[in-house]
N, C-alpha and C positions, 0 to 999 in steps of 0.2 A: 504494500500500500504506500509506503514511504517513497519508493521509487516512482510509482505512478504520480504521486503528488508533485514530486520534483520535476517530472517530465511535463506536466500540464500547467504548472503554475503561471508561466509566462502567457500562454494562450488564454487561460482562465482570467488572468488580470486584464488582458487586452479586451476580452469580450465584455467584462464588467465596465471597463473604461469606455468602450463603444456605446454600451447602453446608457451609461451616465452622460456621455456627450450628447446623445440624441435627446435625452430628457432635459438637459441644460438648454439645448437649442429651442426646445418646445417652451420652456420657461421664459427664455429671453424673447421669444416671439409674442409673448403676451398671454399665453395660456398658463395661468398661475394657480391652478387647482392642485394644491399640495397633496391632498388625499389621493386624488387620481394618479398623480405622478409617483407617489410612494407605492401605490397598488401596481402600476406598470413596472416599477423597478423590481419589486419582490416577485412579480410574476415572471419577469425576464430571468431573475436570479434562480427561481425554481426550475425553469425550463433548461437553463444552462447546467445546473447541477444534475438534473435528470439526464441530460445528454451525456455528461461525463460519467455519471453513474452507470448508465447502460454500456458505455464504452469500456469502463473498467470491468463490468460483469462479463462482457464478451472476451476480454483479453486477460482475465485474472490468472489463467494457467500460464500464459506467457510471462507475466510479471513475476509469478511465483518461481518459474524456472530461472529467471534472471537473478533473483535474489538467492537462489540455491544452485550453485554451479553443477552439483552432482546430478540434479534433475535434468539438466540440459542434455546429458549423455545417457541417462538411464531411463527416463520417462518422457521420451519425445512423442507427445500426442499431437494430432493435428489441431491447429488453431483455426478460429472461425472466419477470420478476415483474410483477404488475399495477401496482404502484407505479412500477416502472422504466419500464414501457410508457407510463404516464400522464405521467411526467416527460419521457420521450422525445418524446411527442406535443406536450407543452407547449413544449419547446425548439423543435420544428419550427414550431409556430404563431407563437411569438414571433419566430423568425428570419424567417419569411415576412412577418410584419407589419412588422418592422424593415426588411427589404429593400425592400418596396414603398414605405414612407414615404421612405426615403433615396433610392431611385431617382426617385420623383416630385419630391422636393426638388431633387435634382441636375439633373433635366430642366428644372424651372422656373428654377433659377439660371442654367443654360446659355442658356435662351431669353432671360432678362432681360439677360444679358451680351452675347449676340449682338445683341439689339435695341438696346441702348445704343450698341454700337459702330457699328451701322448708322445709328442716329438721329443720333449726333454727326457722322458723316461727311456725312449728307444735310443737316443743318442748317447746314453750312459754306457751302453754295451760297447760300441766301437771305441769310445774313450778309454774304457777299462782295458780293452784288448791292446790298444796302443801303448798304454802304460806298462803292461806286462811285456810286450815285445821290446820296448826300450830297455828293459832290465836284463834282457838276454844278450849273450855274446856268442857269435856275431848277431847283429840285428837282422831279422828276416825282412828284407826290403819289400819283397812281393806281398807278404801279408800286411805290412805296414801301409803299402799303397792301396790295398783292397779296403782296409778300414777307413783310410783317408777319403777314398771315393764314396764310401757310405755316408760319411759326414758331409761331404760336398753335395751329394744328392739330397740329403735331408735338409741342408741349409737352403738349397735352391727351392724346394717345395715350401719351406717355411716363409721365405721372402715372397714367394708368389701368393701364399695364403694371406699375407699382410696387405697385399694390394688388390685383393679380390673384389672389393667394393667399387674401385675406380679403374678397372682395367682399360676401358675405352679412352680415358684421359691420357693413358700412357702409350697409345698406339701411334706409330708413325708409318703410314701406308706408303709403300713404294714398290717398284718392280723388282722381283727377285727371280733368279734362276733356281728353280726348285731342286734340280739335281745337284747343284753346287752346295746348297744348304744341307741336303741329305748326306752328301759326302763328308762335310765338316762334322756333322753329328756322329757319323760312323767313326771318324778319326778320333773324336773325343772319347768314344767307347772302346778304343783299341785294346787297352789293357784288360778291360772287363771281358771282351771277346776271348782274349788269350787265356785268362784265368778260368773262364767257364767252358773252354774248349768248344766254342760256338763260332761259326764262320759267317761273316757278312757277305752279302751279295747285292750289288746295285745295278738296276736295269731301267734305264730311261732311253727308249729308242729314238726319241727326238728331244731337242733342247726346248724346254717349255719355260715361259716366263709368266709368273702369276703376280697379282697385286695383293700384298699382305704386309704384315708387320714382321720384320726379321727376328726380333728378340722373342716375341711370343710364339711365332711359328717354330722357332728353334726349340723353345721350351716344350711345345707339344710333341715334336718329333723325338726330342731327347727322352721324354717320359715314355713314349710308345716303344722306342727302341730298348730302353732300360727294362721295361716289362717283358718284351720279347726275349731278351737274353736271360732274364731271371727265371723264366718258366720254360726255357728250352731244354732239350735233352743233350747230353754230351755228344759231340760230333754233329749236332744239328746245324741247320742253316737258317739265318734270318735274312730275308730278302726285302729290300725296299725298291718298289718299282712304280712306274707311272704308266697310265694308259688313258686314251681318249674314250669318253663315254658320251651318251646323248646329252648335249647342252652343258657338259661339265668335263673337268679333268680330274682323274682319281690318282691319288698317291696312296699306295698300300704298303703297310708294314706287316709282313707275313712271317710267322715262325712255324717250326715243326715240333712244337712242344707238347706239354701235357694237356692243353686245351682247358676250356672253362666249362664247368657243369652247366647244363641247360637251365637249371633252376636259378643259377646265379646271374645269367645274362641280363635279365631285366633290371638288375640292381647295381650293375657295375659302375654306373655314373653317380651313385648316391655317395655323399660324403661319409667317410669312415667305414665304408663297406669293404671288407677284405675277402669275404667269401671263403670257400673251402680251400682254395689254393693259397690265399693270402695268410691264412692261419698257420700255414707251414713255414712261412717266412717271418723271422723275427722283426725285420726292419719294415715290414709292410704296414703302411698307415691308412690305406684306403682312400688317400687324397689325390694320388697322381692322376687317375682317370677322371676324377671329379673336376679337378682344376683344368685338365686338358680339354674336357668337354665344354667347360665354362668359357675358357679362352677362345676355343674354336667357334662357339656360338656367337660370341661378341665380334669375332672377325668375319662372320658370315660364312663359315666353313661347316659343312655337314659331316659329323663324325659318326661312324657306325662300326659295329663289331660283329664278326661271324666267327664261330668256333665249334670244334668237334673234339670230344675227349680222345686223347692219344693220337690225334691227327694234327692239331695245331690251331692257331688263331690268326685271323686276318683283321686288321684295323684299317679302315678306309677313310681318307680325307677327301671330300669332294669340293673342288674350287669352281666357282661359276665365272670368275674373271681371269681369263688366261689366254695366252697367245703362243703360237709356235714360232720360234726364232729359226730362220733358215740360214 
């Protein structure tokens, strides 16, 4: 009620002043029947009060909401006037938008917190192994390099996770020769290939240029190749090849590994999902494919996976913006 009175006091005073001015003009014009003028004044006052009383009655729920903020979000009922209904709908839309944004932010923060807890726990293992290796004489350089690679891979995923909210702000789209980028990623995995006794194979029949971000496409290919090596059998081959498809160009990372169980395939892009195979790997965080799919989607790349148990897995990246360099 107090809010209503504060809102109408200027208009109420103006209306009373207007009535008083009219009666004063009548008085000055020579009609000086005080009794009748008082009657007209009180009648006008009654009508004005009746008008504002009806107005308050129709809008009482609205003013009640405004004086109790919680009601704005928990009891949004339709108001009777067009303005009230418009404001009511505005409150609903604003609350819905606010709720969606805060829910998304809370979910992202929860994922980042859970990932950091998991990552810190898992990085303790290679650190402990490195400390033990350094105490031995002579130092096993090969094992030391392997643990260092694990730390490096974990750090790369952690840094990517920290940027997950604003990936597109970090994009620099430019022409890239996809076979050169794939060759660079294979070279970075050289020691891992040797240690795992897995052999790389690169097959690009034509030189193809695509429009993408080099850093994030490098991250995607690095993660896909890392998974392919991790789940390959000894003596197996990991192939990266390109081929033209209808209205797109496909880059495929194919391994001859243990494959992904059919029940796990629909979930592999979910955060923290490790699946049956991942539970056998101590360093598996379940975030590599999630982040790769997220980055690919933001880059306009379609990422898909096909797999058969004991046959292998093929991960395909489909590019819509590409040209063949002759």
